[in-house]
C-alpha positions in Angstrom: -125.2 90.3 124.6 -128.4 91.0 122.6 -128.7 94.7 121.5 -132.0 96.3 120.8 -132.2 98.1 117.4 -132.2 101.9 117.5 -129.8 102.3 120.4 -126.1 103.1 120.5 -124.0 101.5 123.2 -120.5 102.7 124.3 -118.6 100.5 126.8 -115.1 100.9 128.0 -113.1 97.7 127.4 -110.1 98.5 129.6 -108.5 101.1 131.8 -109.8 102.9 134.9 -113.4 103.0 133.4 -113.4 99.4 132.3 -117.0 98.1 132.1 -118.6 101.6 132.4 -121.3 101.9 129.7 -123.4 104.6 128.1 -126.6 103.9 126.2 -128.2 106.4 123.8 -131.7 106.1 122.3 -132.1 109.7 121.0 -129.9 112.2 119.3 -127.2 113.5 121.7 -123.5 114.2 122.1 -120.8 112.4 124.1 -117.7 114.1 125.3 -114.6 112.4 126.6 -111.8 114.2 128.3 -110.4 115.5 131.6 -112.7 118.6 132.1 -115.5 118.6 134.6 -118.1 119.1 131.8 -117.2 115.8 130.1 -119.6 112.8 130.2 -116.7 110.4 130.6 -113.8 111.9 132.6 -110.2 110.7 132.5 -107.8 111.4 135.4 -107.2 115.1 135.7 -103.4 114.7 135.9 -103.1 112.5 132.8 -101.8 115.0 130.2 -102.0 112.4 127.4 -105.8 113.1 127.3 -106.8 116.7 126.6 -109.5 118.5 128.5 -112.0 117.9 125.7 -110.3 115.0 124.0 -113.1 114.0 121.6 -116.8 114.5 120.9 -119.1 111.8 119.4 -122.4 112.8 117.8 -124.9 110.1 118.5 -128.0 109.8 116.3 -129.3 106.2 116.8 -128.6 103.8 115.3 -125.5 105.7 114.1 -122.6 107.5 115.8 -119.7 109.5 114.5 -116.8 111.4 115.8 -117.6 115.1 115.3 -115.4 117.1 112.8 -112.7 119.3 114.3 -114.9 122.5 113.9 -117.6 120.9 116.1 -115.1 119.6 118.7 -114.3 123.2 119.6 -117.9 123.5 120.8 -117.5 120.7 123.3 -118.2 122.9 126.3 -121.5 124.2 124.8 -122.5 120.7 123.8 -121.9 119.3 127.3 -124.1 121.9 128.9 -127.1 120.9 126.7 -126.6 117.1 126.8 -129.1 115.1 128.8 -127.0 113.5 131.6 
């Protein structure tokens, strides 16, 4: 698949969300976990995944997992993300 420069693409390769994709073309955050405010939600009863499991800061064409001190702000970030 041809990718356009300046965008970040996330796509689940397996599991319940296999094939689900997220595309970012501006600075944003992406939160994965079980909580309702997460962009990609895992099953609520799966305790192997925390409520706010990880946060990725996206600033195309780059993306990075946020440091632990920023992950604590996942709820605030979710409320301001453009979804």
